[in-house]
C-alpha positions in Angstrom: -9.3 -93.9 -48.5 -10.8 -94.0 -45.3 -7.7 -94.7 -43.2 -5.8 -92.0 -45.0 -8.4 -89.3 -44.1 -8.6 -90.8 -40.3 -5.0 -90.7 -39.9 -4.7 -87.0 -41.1 -7.4 -86.2 -38.8 -5.7 -87.9 -35.6 -2.5 -86.0 -36.5 -4.1 -82.6 -36.6 -6.2 -83.0 -33.6 -3.4 -83.3 -31.5 -1.5 -80.3 -32.6 -2.1 -76.7 -31.3 -2.3 -73.7 -33.3 0.9 -72.1 -34.0 1.5 -68.5 -34.1 1.7 -65.3 -31.9 -0.3 -64.8 -28.8 -0.5 -61.9 -26.5 2.2 -62.7 -24.3 4.5 -63.3 -27.1 3.9 -60.2 -28.5 4.1 -58.3 -25.2 7.5 -59.9 -24.3 8.7 -58.9 -27.9 7.5 -55.4 -27.5 9.2 -54.9 -24.2 12.5 -56.2 -25.2 12.6 -54.2 -28.4 11.5 -51.0 -26.5 14.5 -51.8 -23.9 17.0 -51.8 -26.8 15.6 -48.8 -28.4 16.0 -46.8 -25.1 19.3 -48.0 -24.4 20.4 -47.2 -27.9 19.0 -43.7 -27.9 20.8 -43.3 -24.6 24.1 -44.4 -25.7 24.5 -43.4 -29.4 24.8 -39.7 -28.6 27.1 -40.1 -26.0 29.4 -42.4 -28.0 29.1 -39.9 -31.1 30.2 -37.0 -28.7 33.1 -39.1 -27.6 34.3 -39.8 -31.1 34.3 -36.2 -31.8 36.0 -35.2 -28.7 38.6 -37.8 -29.4 39.2 -36.4 -32.9 39.2 -32.8 -31.8 41.9 -33.7 -29.1 44.0 -35.7 -31.7 44.0 -32.9 -34.4 45.1 -30.2 -31.9 47.7 -32.2 -30.6 48.9 -33.0 -34.3 48.7 -29.3 -35.3 50.6 -28.0 -32.1 53.4 -25.8 -32.8 56.1 -26.6 -30.3 58.0 -23.2 -31.0 55.2 -20.7 -30.8 52.4 -22.2 -29.0 51.9 -22.4 -25.2 49.6 -24.4 -23.0 47.3 -21.5 -22.8 47.2 -21.2 -26.7 46.5 -24.9 -26.9 43.7 -24.7 -24.2 42.2 -21.6 -26.1 42.1 -23.4 -29.4 40.5 -26.6 -27.9 37.8 -24.6 -26.1 37.0 -23.0 -29.5 36.7 -26.3 -31.1 34.6 -27.8 -28.8 32.2 -24.8 -28.8 32.2 -24.7 -32.7 31.3 -28.5 -32.7 28.5 -28.1 -30.1 30.1 -30.3 -27.6 28.2 -29.5 -24.3 29.0 -32.2 -22.1 32.8 -32.0 -22.2 34.0 -28.6 -21.0 37.2 -27.1 -21.3 37.7 -26.8 -17.6 37.5 -30.7 -17.4 40.4 -31.3 -19.8 43.8 -31.3 -18.2 46.4 -30.0 -20.1 49.8 -29.8 -18.8 53.5 -30.2 -19.5 55.2 -33.5 -19.0 59.0 -34.5 -19.9 59.2 -32.1 -22.8 55.5 -32.7 -24.1 52.3 -31.3 -23.7 49.8 -34.0 -22.6 45.9 -33.4 -23.3 44.0 -35.5 -20.7 40.2 -35.4 -21.4 39.1 -38.6 -19.9 35.7 -38.7 -18.4 32.4 -40.7 -17.6 28.9 -40.0 -18.8 25.9 -40.8 -16.6 22.4 -41.1 -18.1 19.2 -42.3 -17.0 17.8 -45.4 -18.3 14.7 -46.8 -16.5 13.0 -45.7 -13.5 15.9 -45.8 -10.9 18.6 -47.6 -13.0 21.2 -45.4 -14.7 24.0 -46.2 -17.3 27.5 -45.1 -16.9 30.0 -45.1 -20.0 33.7 -44.6 -19.1 35.9 -42.9 -21.9 39.2 -43.2 -20.3 41.4 -43.4 -23.5 41.2 -39.6 -24.4 45.0 -38.8 -23.9 47.1 -37.4 -26.7 50.6 -36.1 -26.4 52.3 -33.5 -28.6 55.6 -33.8 -30.3 58.5 -33.7 -28.2 60.5 -30.8 -27.9 64.0 -31.8 -29.0 66.9 -29.5 -27.5 69.2 -28.8 -30.4 
């Protein structure tokens, strides 16, 4: 029985205490706060991008090629941006033009935002291009 007790004591004597220390907790909190800051900066921009993408697709789909002009399309899109409280993308930044019988809406943009101290983040949204239905000449 003595040998068992002394063997247990020698195993436990060499091992260190396992658990959190100050450095581990500090590094984990730092990483968590960095992820939280990046998330809080990126998510609103991405949600706004999804809204703008939906608005452009809706305007292009509902365009009546016999009665609506480029100006009508621009006015409707501007009202939808205002109604949905989109402030980073203005109607002046969206290119609406006629090309090969269709009206093209190009709202591609990039969003810059501060992350930490002198670091900035950039998100490029370059797939915001929609075309209306083609005008067939019959």
